[in-house]
C-alpha positions as CSV (number, residue, x, y, z in Angstrom):
1,M,104.2,98.4,109.0
2,I,104.6,96.5,105.7
3,A,103.7,92.9,105.7
4,I,103.4,90.2,103.0
5,L,101.0,87.2,103.3
6,L,102.1,83.9,101.7
7,G,100.1,80.7,101.5
8,P,98.4,78.4,99.0
9,P,95.0,79.2,97.4
10,G,92.3,78.8,100.0
11,A,94.7,79.5,103.0
12,G,92.6,82.4,104.1
13,K,95.1,85.1,103.1
14,G,92.4,87.6,102.1
15,T,90.4,87.2,105.3
16,Q,93.5,87.5,107.5
17,A,94.8,90.4,105.5
18,Q,91.6,92.3,106.2
19,K,91.8,91.7,109.9
20,I,95.5,92.9,110.0
21,A,94.5,95.9,107.9
22,E,91.7,96.8,110.4
23,K,94.0,96.3,113.4
24,F,96.8,98.5,112.1
25,K,94.6,100.8,110.0
26,I,96.5,100.3,106.8
27,P,95.4,99.2,103.3
28,H,94.9,95.6,102.2
29,I,96.3,95.3,98.7
30,S,95.1,92.2,97.0
31,T,96.3,91.5,93.4
32,G,93.6,88.9,93.1
33,D,90.8,91.4,93.9
34,I,92.3,93.9,91.5
35,L,92.5,91.4,88.6
36,R,89.0,90.0,89.2
37,K,87.7,93.6,89.1
38,E,89.5,94.2,85.8
39,I,88.1,90.9,84.4
40,K,84.6,91.8,85.5
41,T,84.7,95.2,83.9
42,G,86.2,93.8,80.7
43,S,89.2,96.1,80.6
44,Q,92.2,95.4,78.4
45,L,94.1,94.1,81.4
46,G,91.1,92.0,82.5
47,N,90.8,90.4,79.1
48,K,94.5,89.5,79.0
49,A,94.4,88.1,82.6
50,R,91.2,86.1,82.1
51,E,92.7,83.1,80.3
52,Y,95.4,82.8,83.0
53,V,93.1,83.1,86.0
54,E,90.4,80.8,84.7
55,T,93.0,78.0,84.0
56,G,94.8,78.4,87.3
57,K,98.0,79.9,85.8
58,L,100.0,82.8,87.2
59,V,99.3,86.1,85.5
60,P,102.5,87.3,83.9
61,D,104.4,89.9,85.9
62,E,104.1,92.6,83.3
63,L,100.3,92.6,83.6
64,I,100.3,93.4,87.3
65,I,103.6,95.1,88.3
66,E,102.6,98.6,87.3
67,I,99.3,98.3,89.2
68,I,101.2,97.1,92.3
69,E,103.6,100.0,92.0
70,L,100.8,102.5,91.9
71,Q,99.1,100.9,94.9
72,I,102.1,100.9,97.2
73,S,103.2,104.4,96.1
74,G,99.8,106.1,96.8
75,P,99.2,108.3,99.9
76,E,96.8,105.8,101.4
77,A,99.7,103.4,101.9
78,S,102.0,106.0,103.5
79,R,101.7,104.3,107.0
80,G,102.2,100.8,105.6
81,F,100.2,98.1,103.8
82,I,99.4,94.4,103.6
83,L,100.3,92.7,100.3
84,D,98.1,89.6,99.6
85,G,98.8,87.7,96.4
86,F,102.1,89.4,95.5
87,P,104.9,88.4,95.2
88,R,104.1,85.0,93.9
89,N,107.6,83.9,92.6
90,L,111.2,84.8,93.1
91,A,111.3,87.1,90.1
92,Q,108.4,89.2,91.5
93,A,110.1,89.2,95.0
94,R,113.3,90.7,93.5
95,M,111.3,93.2,91.5
96,L,109.4,94.2,94.6
97,E,112.6,94.5,96.6
98,N,114.2,96.7,94.0
99,R,111.0,98.9,93.9
100,F,111.0,99.2,97.7
101,K,114.7,100.3,97.7
102,A,113.8,103.1,95.3
103,L,111.0,104.2,97.6
104,S,113.1,103.7,100.8
105,L,110.7,101.0,102.0
106,S,111.4,97.5,103.5
107,V,109.2,94.5,104.5
108,D,108.8,94.2,108.2
109,K,107.2,90.7,108.3
110,V,106.3,87.9,105.9
111,I,103.5,85.6,107.2
112,N,103.4,82.1,105.7
113,I,99.9,80.5,106.3
114,D,100.5,76.8,106.0
115,V,97.6,74.6,104.8
116,G,97.8,71.1,103.4
117,R,96.9,70.1,99.9
118,Q,93.7,68.1,100.7
119,E,92.4,70.8,103.0
120,V,92.9,73.4,100.3
121,I,90.9,71.3,97.8
122,S,88.1,70.7,100.3
123,R,87.9,74.4,101.1
124,L,87.9,75.7,97.5
125,T,85.4,73.2,96.1
126,S,82.9,74.1,98.8
127,R,83.3,77.9,98.9
128,G,81.0,80.4,97.4
129,I,81.3,84.2,96.8
130,C,78.7,86.9,97.1
131,P,78.4,88.8,93.8
132,D,77.6,92.0,95.6
133,C,79.7,92.3,98.8
134,R,82.4,89.7,97.8
135,Q,81.9,87.9,101.1
136,V,83.4,84.3,100.9
137,S,81.4,81.6,102.7
138,T,81.1,77.8,102.7
139,M,78.3,76.6,100.4
140,E,75.7,74.0,101.3
141,E,75.3,70.9,99.2
142,G,73.4,71.9,96.0
143,G,75.0,75.3,95.9
144,Q,71.9,77.2,97.1
145,S,73.6,79.0,100.0
146,K,73.0,82.8,100.6
147,C,75.5,85.4,101.7
148,P,75.3,85.7,105.6
149,D,75.9,89.5,105.2
150,C,73.5,90.6,102.5
151,G,71.4,87.6,101.6
152,Q,72.4,87.4,97.9
153,K,72.8,83.9,96.4
154,L,76.4,82.8,96.6
155,I,78.2,81.9,93.3
156,K,81.1,79.7,92.5
157,R,84.2,81.0,90.8
158,K,85.0,79.2,87.5
159,D,88.4,78.3,88.8
160,D,87.1,76.5,91.9
161,N,86.9,73.0,90.5
162,V,89.3,70.2,91.3
163,E,91.2,70.1,88.0
164,V,92.0,73.8,88.1
165,I,92.7,73.7,91.9
166,E,95.2,70.9,91.3
167,K,96.9,73.0,88.6
168,R,97.0,76.0,90.9
169,L,98.6,74.0,93.7
170,D,101.2,72.6,91.3
171,V,102.0,76.1,90.2
172,Y,102.2,77.3,93.8
173,S,104.5,74.4,94.8
174,Q,106.9,75.1,91.8
175,Q,106.9,78.9,91.8
176,T,105.7,80.3,95.1
177,E,107.0,78.0,97.8
178,P,110.7,79.0,97.1
179,L,109.7,82.4,98.5
180,I,109.4,80.8,101.9
181,N,113.2,80.2,102.0
182,Y,113.9,83.5,100.3
183,Y,112.2,85.4,103.2
184,R,113.3,83.0,105.9
185,D,116.9,83.7,104.9
186,R,116.2,87.4,105.5
187,D,114.9,86.5,109.0
188,I,111.5,88.1,108.5
189,L,109.3,85.0,107.9
190,V,106.8,83.6,110.4
191,D,105.1,80.2,109.8
192,I,101.4,80.0,110.9
193,D,99.3,76.9,111.0
194,G,96.4,77.8,108.7
195,E,94.4,74.7,109.6
196,A,93.6,76.1,113.1
197,S,90.3,77.9,113.6
198,L,89.9,81.3,112.0
199,S,90.2,83.2,115.3
200,E,93.2,81.2,116.4
201,V,95.0,81.9,113.1
202,T,94.2,85.6,113.5
203,E,95.4,85.7,117.1
204,R,98.7,84.0,116.1
205,I,99.3,86.3,113.2
206,L,98.6,89.5,115.2
207,G,100.8,88.1,118.0
208,S,103.7,87.8,115.6
209,L,103.5,91.4,114.3
């Protein structure tokens, strides 16, 4: 099974992608995770991507398309995969479609996790990430929360402030939302209310696959 997750920043795409991957025993391919890893290691790609990520802009296609191609062409993805964070605009969607045709692949389902703007801002300004296990959790006031899995102090991402979040949401509205109609026209899109509880969202997504 090949699925794509769409939704604004903070919609919970990463969490839901992991649950889908576990259920179907297929890889979860997150362009965001890949880019953050490259930024952390200071690679050439990471240094190029840093200025875009930290200001809430989309990373140019040419910086990520080769990595995505390698990910979806590898043997670990032979039974299918979940794409989280790609495509993010119509140009990428068309590039992905062309690449899939060359590999004799096709998307089975596109899940659109719908979350309102104010809910996104609330979620992102209060979230923290564990520097060790990458667990994402809600931080307490004062930012002293610890990871529920390993006990490390949670940290905030530099792009999780209101100004950058607003820019990211504007970019999403302008460039990513058109993908909803693109995939709806292909009759493979399912809308999911992302403001329900975590377990309800998971149940609805799995029920649609």
